[in-house]
C-alpha positions in Angstrom: 15.0 13.0 -6.9 13.8 15.0 -9.7 10.5 17.2 -9.0 9.0 15.9 -12.3 9.3 12.6 -11.5 7.6 12.9 -7.9 5.0 15.1 -9.1 4.6 12.0 -12.1 4.3 9.4 -9.0 1.7 11.8 -7.2 -0.3 11.8 -10.3 -0.6 8.2 -11.0 -1.1 7.6 -7.3 -4.2 9.7 -7.4 -5.6 8.2 -10.7 -5.3 4.8 -9.3 -7.3 6.2 -5.9 -10.0 7.3 -8.0 -10.4 4.5 -10.2 -10.4 2.1 -7.0 -13.2 4.5 -5.4 -15.3 4.5 -8.3 -15.2 0.5 -8.7 -16.0 0.5 -4.8 -18.9 3.0 -5.4 -20.5 1.1 -8.2 -20.1 -2.0 -6.3 -21.6 -0.7 -3.2 -24.4 1.0 -4.9 -25.1 -2.1 -7.3 -25.0 -4.3 -4.1 -27.8 -2.1 -2.0 -30.1 -1.2 -5.3 -31.2 -4.8 -5.9 -30.8 -7.9 -3.4 -31.9 -10.2 -6.4 -28.5 -11.9 -6.8 -29.6 -12.7 -10.5 -29.9 -8.6 -10.9 -26.6 -7.8 -9.4 -24.7 -10.3 -11.5 -26.2 -8.7 -14.8 -25.8 -5.6 -13.6 -22.1 -6.0 -12.6 -21.5 -7.9 -15.9 -22.7 -4.5 -17.4 -20.8 -2.7 -15.3 -17.3 -4.2 -16.0 -18.0 -4.3 -19.7 -18.5 -0.6 -19.5 -16.0 1.4 -21.8 -15.2 4.1 -19.9 -14.3 2.0 -16.8 -12.3 -0.6 -19.0 -10.4 2.7 -21.1 -9.7 4.0 -17.6 -8.5 0.8 -16.1 -6.4 -0.4 -19.3 -4.9 3.5 -18.9 -4.2 3.1 -15.4 -2.7 -0.3 -15.7 -0.6 0.8 -18.3 1.1 3.9 -16.6 1.6 1.8 -13.7 3.7 -1.0 -15.3 7.1 0.1 -16.3 7.3 1.8 -19.8 10.7 0.4 -20.7 12.2 -3.0 -20.1 15.8 -4.0 -20.3 16.5 -7.4 -21.7 19.6 -9.6 -21.7 20.5 -11.8 -24.2 23.6 -14.7 -23.9 24.6 -15.9 -27.4 24.4 -19.7 -27.8 26.1 -21.6 -30.4 24.8 -21.7 -33.9 22.9 -18.3 -33.1 23.1 -15.5 -35.6 21.5 -12.0 -35.5 18.2 -12.4 -37.0 17.7 -15.7 -34.9 18.4 -13.5 -31.7 16.2 -10.5 -33.0 13.2 -13.1 -33.8 13.4 -13.7 -30.1 12.7 -10.4 -29.0 9.0 -9.3 -29.2 9.2 -6.1 -31.3 7.5 -5.6 -34.4 9.0 -6.6 -37.8 9.9 -3.0 -38.6 12.0 -3.2 -35.7 13.8 -6.6 -36.4 14.6 -5.2 -39.7 16.0 -1.8 -38.5 18.3 -3.8 -36.0 19.6 -6.1 -38.6 20.3 -3.4 -40.9 22.3 -1.4 -38.4 24.1 -4.8 -37.6 24.9 -5.3 -41.5 26.4 -1.7 -41.3 28.7 -2.1 -38.4 32.1 -3.8 -39.0 32.8 -4.1 -35.3 29.8 -6.8 -34.5 30.2 -9.0 -37.8 30.9 -12.2 -35.7 29.2 -13.8 -32.7 30.9 -16.1 -29.9 29.3 -18.0 -27.4 28.2 -16.8 -24.1 28.7 -13.1 -25.6 26.1 -10.4 -24.3 23.9 -8.3 -25.5 21.4 -6.2 -24.1 18.1 -4.5 -25.1 16.0 -1.3 -23.8 12.4 -1.6 -25.1 10.2 1.3 -24.7 6.4 -1.1 -24.9 4.5 2.1 -25.5 4.6 4.0 -28.7 3.9 0.8 -30.9 7.0 -1.0 -29.0 10.5 0.2 -30.3 14.2 -0.8 -29.4 15.3 2.7 -27.5 18.9 1.3 -27.2 20.7 -1.9 -27.3 24.7 -3.0 -26.5 26.5 -5.5 -27.8 29.8 -6.9 -25.9 32.6 -6.8 -28.4 35.0 -8.2 -25.6 35.7 -8.5 -22.1 37.1 -4.8 -21.8 34.8 -2.8 -24.4 31.1 -2.8 -25.6 29.5 -1.2 -28.6 26.2 0.9 -27.7 23.9 1.7 -30.2 21.6 4.4 -29.5 18.2 5.1 -31.6 18.4 8.6 -33.6 14.2 9.6 -34.0 15.6 12.4 -36.6 17.3 10.1 -39.0 15.1 6.8 -37.8 18.6 5.0 -37.3 21.1 4.4 -34.4 24.2 5.6 -33.7 27.1 3.7 -32.0 29.7 4.5 -29.9 32.4 2.3 -28.2 32.4 2.3 -24.2 35.4 1.0 -22.3 34.9 -0.7 -19.4 36.4 0.6 -16.3 38.4 -2.6 -15.2 40.8 -2.9 -12.6 44.2 -4.7 -12.9 45.8 -6.9 -10.4 48.1 -9.2 -10.0 47.6 -12.7 -8.5 49.9 -15.5 -7.3 48.8 -19.2 -6.9 50.8 -21.9 -6.1 49.6 -25.7 -5.9 50.6 -29.2 -5.5 49.8 -31.7 -8.6 48.1 -34.8 -6.9 46.6 -36.4 -10.4 47.2 -33.6 -13.2 48.4 -30.1 -13.7 45.1 -29.0 -15.0 43.0 -30.5 -12.1 45.5 -28.8 -9.5 45.4 -25.7 -11.0 41.6 -25.6 -11.1 41.3 -26.7 -7.3 43.2 -23.2 -7.0 40.9 -21.2 -8.9 42.7 -20.5 -11.9 41.1 -19.8 -15.1 41.5 -22.4 -17.7 42.8 -20.0 -20.3 45.6 -19.3 -18.1 46.3 -23.1 -17.4 46.5 -23.6 -21.4 49.0 -20.8 -21.4 51.2 -22.3 -18.6 51.2 -25.5 -20.3 51.7 -24.2 -23.3 54.9 -22.3 -22.2 56.3 -25.8 -20.5 55.1 -27.6 -23.5 58.4 -27.1 -25.2 60.9 -28.5 -22.7 58.1 -30.8 -20.4 56.9 -33.8 -21.4 53.4 -33.8 -19.1 52.7 -37.5 -19.7 56.7 -38.5 -18.5 58.3 -35.8 -16.5 55.5 -34.8 -14.1 55.3 -36.7 -10.9 52.9 -37.1 -8.0 53.2 -34.1 -5.3 55.1 -32.1 -7.8 54.3 -28.0 -7.4 53.7 -25.2 -9.2 54.1 -21.3 -8.9 51.8 -18.7 -10.8 51.4 -15.1 -11.0 49.2 -13.4 -13.6 46.8 -10.7 -14.4 43.3 -10.3 -13.6 41.0 -7.9 -14.7 38.1 -6.8 -12.2 35.0 -4.5 -12.8 33.4 -2.1 -10.3 31.4 -4.9 -8.6 34.6 -6.9 -8.1 33.7 -9.5 -10.4 37.0 -10.8 -12.8 36.1 -10.1 -16.3 39.2 -11.1 -17.8 42.8 -12.4 -17.5 45.9 -11.1 -18.7 49.5 -12.2 -19.0 51.2 -14.8 -17.2 54.1 -12.4 -15.7 56.0 -15.7 -13.7 55.5 -19.2 -13.5 57.8 -22.1 -11.8 57.4 -25.8 -12.3 59.1 -27.9 -9.6 59.3 -31.5 -10.7 61.6 -34.0 -8.9 62.6 -31.3 -6.7 64.0 -28.9 -9.5 62.7 -25.9 -10.5 62.0 -24.4 -13.9 61.4 -20.9 -13.4 60.1 -18.5 -16.4 59.9 -14.6 -16.4 57.7 -12.7 -19.1 60.1 -9.8 -20.4 59.2 -7.5 -23.1 62.9 -7.7 -25.2 61.5 -5.4 -28.3 58.9 -3.2 -28.3 55.6 -5.0 -28.5 57.7 -8.4 -28.5 57.1 -10.4 -25.4 58.8 -13.9 -24.5 59.2 -15.9 -21.7 62.5 -16.5 -20.5 64.6 -19.0 -18.1 66.7 -17.4 -14.9 69.5 -17.8 -17.3 67.9 -15.4 -20.0 67.4 -18.6 -22.7 63.7 -18.3 -24.2 61.7 -21.4 -23.9 60.3 -21.0 -27.4 61.0 -23.6 -29.8 59.9 -24.5 -33.1 57.6 -27.0 -32.2 56.3 -27.9 -28.8 56.5 -31.4 -27.0 53.0 -31.9 -26.5 50.4 -30.5 -27.9 47.6 -31.4 -25.6 47.5 -30.8 -21.7 46.2 -33.5 -18.9 46.6 -36.3 -21.5 48.3 -39.7 -20.8 51.0 -41.0 -23.6 48.6 -44.3 -24.8 50.9 -45.4 -27.7 54.6 -44.6 -28.8 55.8 -44.2 -32.2 56.9 -47.5 -33.5 55.7 -50.9 -34.9 52.8 -52.2 -33.2 49.4 -54.4 -33.5 46.7 -52.1 -34.9 43.7 -52.3 -32.1 41.0 -52.5 -34.7 42.6 -53.9 -38.0 44.4 -56.4 -35.9 47.8 -57.0 -38.0 51.3 -55.4 -37.1 51.8 -52.5 -38.8 54.0 -49.4 -38.2 52.4 -46.4 -35.9 54.0 -43.3 -37.6 52.9 -40.8 -34.3 52.1 -40.6 -30.9 48.8 -41.0 -29.4 47.8 -39.3 -26.5 44.5 -40.2 -24.4 42.3 -37.6 -23.0 38.5 -37.0 -22.6 36.6 -35.9 -25.4 36.6 -32.2 -25.5 40.0 -32.1 -24.6 41.8 -28.6 -26.3 44.3 -29.1 -29.0 47.0 -26.8 -29.8 49.2 -26.3 -32.6 52.3 -27.1 -31.5 54.2 -24.0 -33.7 53.4 -21.4 -35.8 52.2 -22.2 -39.6 49.6 -22.2 -42.3 46.6 -24.9 -41.9 46.9 -26.7 -45.4 44.1 -29.3 -44.4 41.3 -29.6 -42.4 38.8 -32.0 -43.0 37.7 -36.1 -43.0 40.8 -37.9 -43.2 39.5 -41.5 -43.4 40.5 -43.8 -40.5 41.9 -40.4 -39.1 38.5 -39.1 -38.8 38.6 -35.1 -38.8 42.0 -34.0 -39.0 44.1 -30.9 -39.2 47.7 -30.9 -40.9 50.0 -27.8 -40.4 52.9 -26.4 -42.6 55.5 -24.7 -40.2 58.0 -24.1 -42.5 60.4 -25.6 -45.1 61.2 -28.5 -43.0 58.2 -29.1 -40.7 54.7 -30.4 -40.6 52.2 -31.9 -37.8 49.4 -33.7 -38.5 46.5 -33.9 -35.5 43.7 -36.9 -36.0 40.2 -38.0 -34.6 39.2 -35.2 -33.4 35.6 -34.4 -32.0 35.3 -31.0 -34.1 37.8 -28.6 -35.3 38.4 -25.1 -33.7 36.7 -22.0 -34.2 38.0 -20.7 -37.8 40.4 -23.4 -38.5 40.1 -24.4 -42.2 42.5 -24.8 -45.3 44.8 -22.0 -45.7 44.1 -19.9 -42.5 47.6 -19.1 -40.5 47.9 -20.4 -36.7 49.9 -19.5 -34.0 51.7 -21.5 -31.9 49.4 -22.4 -29.1 46.2 -21.7 -30.5 43.3 -24.3 -30.3 42.8 -25.6 -33.4 40.5 -29.0 -32.6 39.5 -31.0 -29.5 39.9 -34.5 -28.9 37.5 -37.3 -29.9 37.3 -40.3 -31.6 36.3 -39.9 -35.3 37.5 -42.3 -37.7 39.4 -45.9 -37.1 39.4 -45.0 -33.1 38.7 -47.4 -30.1 38.4 -44.3 -27.6 38.9 -40.6 -27.5 42.4 -39.7 -28.0 44.7 -37.5 -29.9 47.1 -38.8 -32.8 49.8 -36.8 -33.2 52.6 -36.7 -36.3 55.2 -34.9 -36.9 56.9 -34.6 -40.5 60.4 -33.7 -40.9 61.4 -33.2 -44.6 58.8 -35.3 -46.0 59.7 -38.2 -43.3 57.6 -39.2 -40.1 59.7 -39.2 -37.2 59.4 -39.5 -33.4 57.8 -36.4 -31.9 58.8 -37.1 -28.5 62.8 -38.2 -29.3 63.2 -34.9 -31.9 65.9 -32.0 -31.2 65.0 -28.7 -32.0 67.4 -26.0 -31.9 66.8 -23.6 -28.5 65.1 -20.3 -28.4 66.5 -16.6 -28.2 69.5 -16.1 -26.0 69.7 -12.4 -24.2 72.9 -11.1 -24.3 74.7 -7.6 -23.4 72.5 -4.8 -22.6 69.3 -6.9 -23.2 70.4 -9.6 -20.8 71.1 -6.9 -18.0 67.8 -5.4 -18.5 66.0 -8.5 -18.0 68.3 -9.2 -15.2 66.3 -6.0 -13.4 63.2 -7.1 -14.8 63.8 -10.4 -12.9 64.9 -8.9 -9.6 61.4 -6.8 -10.0 59.4 -10.0 -10.2 61.1 -11.8 -7.3 60.3 -9.1 -5.2 56.9 -9.0 -6.4 56.4 -12.5 -5.7 57.6 -12.4 -1.9 55.2 -9.0 -1.7 52.4 -11.4 -2.9 53.0 -14.5 -0.6 53.2 -12.2 2.4 49.7 -11.0 1.6 48.4 -14.7 1.4 
């Protein structure tokens, strides 16, 4: 231990001993000085109000209490930097300096729910922020340190020391893929990505049967304490339906261009996903039906998927949002233009996804909203429409062109990659 720290501890301890001796001696003398209780009380009151004694006690108590306080704040929905700093007990000048620092730094403009902010507060010297740290993402923090000369904060990005590992999980589907995967300890974002990959070819409402199975290999990032901080890419996936395997392999076919291919080197990616939601059931098909609220028979120009309120809804393809607002009987709805041929509509949402508004571009599988029951609706569900060349069609029967097919040198490279993944799979299974 540092000699200065040891000396400081001894000094504080001696100060405390002397103060306690002073109080004991004073009380002892008081007791024997006058046996009259009233006089004792009067004298004790004078003693306790003695300025020297009070200042000594205050000084020793201050020295014994920690000088620096570390605070951790977890961002809640609706929080702003102003509301966060107002919850911290520091002077107004410190709050203004904090907010000025935030405004001047482009890396910390957006707050996310559950994002962490750490403060170190100096409780002496008029109370001030010594430093603070804002979590940028699961892999990086930005650290702000006080510069006493310039009276500002200087920042630097800190890379977290994370270890990447490959995880193998498998399970049996009893009710839904989502619940089966959760039971295996798989993170929701991995489950959503898994469902997105199979959403091009598998109808999760009709093609999945009880006791079907799944296997998955994905990346996990752990910190020095062994805690999982973030998940990475899916490396391999297999969905076995009716004893038929549907294997997918992650493959980088060009620099920074990654896709998933079946065992024959055929990409699963298509223009649109078959079902833009996971864990739902088909509750109303495309075609004529008696409207559940209006009471008369009319054409149902979409497909309804019943699901619990709050279930994520994904964009079924890349495109641009051309509407994200109230749609009358459709409640909160999003409309996406994918290309010159296809548009899709998602209705009755409880709320829109983060950043979803007219004009923004979205990626296939991106969360654009959450299941609700807004508008003319009898219960929480997604009303999903596909529009082809201006005409509404049955999304469950549309024929979409297949994705990329690997040939030549790329196919040979893929086959080598596939063998490596199969070997990895065997090694991970043997460790279970």
